[in-house]
C-alpha positions, 0 to 999 in steps of 0.5 A: 288363257288359264293359270293356276297357283303353280303357274302364276305367269301362264308360262305354257301359254306365254312360251307358245305366244313367244314362239308364235310372235317369232314365227310372225315377225313384223318390222318397225311401225308395221307391228299390226298383228303383234299390237293387236295380240298385245291389246287383246290380252291386256283387255282380257285381263281387265287392263285399260288399253290405249292404242295408236301412240307411235302408229302401232304402239300400245299402252296398258294402264293399271290403277290399284288403290289410292297410291299417287305414284306412277311408273312405266315399264317398257318392252319393244315389239319390232323385228329386224330386216334380215333372214333367219338361218336357224332351224327352229320349229317356229322359224320366221315365215316372213321373208327377210324378217326375223326376231334377231334381238329378242323383242318377241321375248320382251313383249311376252315377259311384260304381258305375263307380268301385266296379266299377273299384276291385274289378277293379284293387285298387290300394289297401290298406284298406277303402272303403264305398260309400254309396248313400243314399236320400231326400236330398231332405228326407226324412232318408235320411242320418239314417235310415242312421245311426240304423240303425247305419251308423257302428257297423257300418262305422267310418270315418276320413273320408267324402266326397261329390260333387255335380254343378254346372251352370256348371262344365265336365264335366272341372272340379271345385271343392274348398273348405275350410269351409262349403259348404252351409247348414243347412236348417230349417223354421219355422211361426208361427200368429197366433191372433186373434179373428175378426169381420166384415170391416166391424167390425174393432174387435170382433175381434183381427186376425190378418191384420194381425199376420201382415202386420207379421210378414212385413215384420219377419222380414227384419230378423232377417238385416239387423239381428240377424245379424252382417253377415259371417255369411251367413243366409237367412230366407224365408216360403214359405207362408201360409194364413188366411181364405177367398176365398168369405168376403171379409167375414170376418176369420179367427181364425188365420193360419198362416205357414211358411218356411225358415231357412239358416245356415252356423254353429251360432251363427247357426242358434241366432240364427235360431231364437230371433229368429223366435220373439221377433219373432212373440211381440212382434208378437202382443203388439202386436196383443193376440193370441197366437202359437204358434211351432215351429222344425224343425231338419232338416239341419245345415250342410255344413262341409268338414274341412281335412284331408279337403279337402286329400285331395280337392283332391289327388285332384281335381287328379290326376283332372282334370289341370287347376287345381281351383277353390278359391274356389267360393262356398258354396251356401244349398241344403242336403244331408244329407251333413252328417249324415255329415260332422258325425260324422266328418271329411268333404269335399263337392266339386263336379263340373261338369255343363256349361252350364245348357242353357236355364237348367236348373239343379238342381230345374228341370223341364228339368234333365238330368245331363250324361253327359260328367261320368261319366268325371271323377266315376268317375276322381275317386272312384278316385283319391281311394281310391288316394291315401287308402288307399295 
């Protein structure tokens, strides 16, 4: 790749790379092609490359001067298992796989900044560039940590960035405190006694118990959780019975869903109360319930000191006011695994208007290449400010 004084971030090449990654999406822990490209471009810039953390994860390390402070910048690389219905020239060529959340853009912005920093070297200290696999629910951050990330790369702070449709591509939002909710899953199975649909009195009806449970779970947020604490409990899957046997009340009905919270206290409440409700309804109908709550991703909560550093960098990078009252999202991001262990800050970068309503995880979503320069400038400025 080549660059000039008027193109410090190799924008033409980086836009081409972003579109290439979009056309060749890879799911979590399968980012073989993507991670090879990342490793090659880091090495070409003279950055120390470490591979194999979290299977397909890549860490680039750049040390300059005698500074003792060390920070990490994180980008995610994986795509989603869904078809692309938009008609861009670089449309996904992989069936039922697409970059519907902009991780192709996140990867390229961090690469552009890393290569620029390797050339300019206007800082003193150590920066680790984390190219993380499997953010979309497959546990990539945890896998990198379990492979010894913090032991091999001790850091004082960690930073994340995500694109946000609705904000302009030269606009950023930086907010202290909760940014993203915990993302947990739960399952309840009501075990009854199946019987003829015409003779319900001879069995124990798991279907009716499930129906009461589905109505009652909304009282957890409405009547148990503090109204000043945001929380979500949603049922998202149900199975029981057979449409080829509509005269049979089934033995079992299984229900599953998601639970979201911004604090450990509310997270604990949701786990306890969903189970309590399931057992109570099972008792009411004279049957048994089994319950499991799977903790997947903790909440992302921005540290005050790291947020102040990110805010200053965002202001300098955009040259305009930064949004500081942006509402937290009920989505989740396993950046929380890094931010829960060292001080961290997760910021938003505008992706422009949501074209035709295409938001994250929409089959017509596309990352906006106009945001690459802002993102690369933010990362660069953050490093130069943090590692003076």
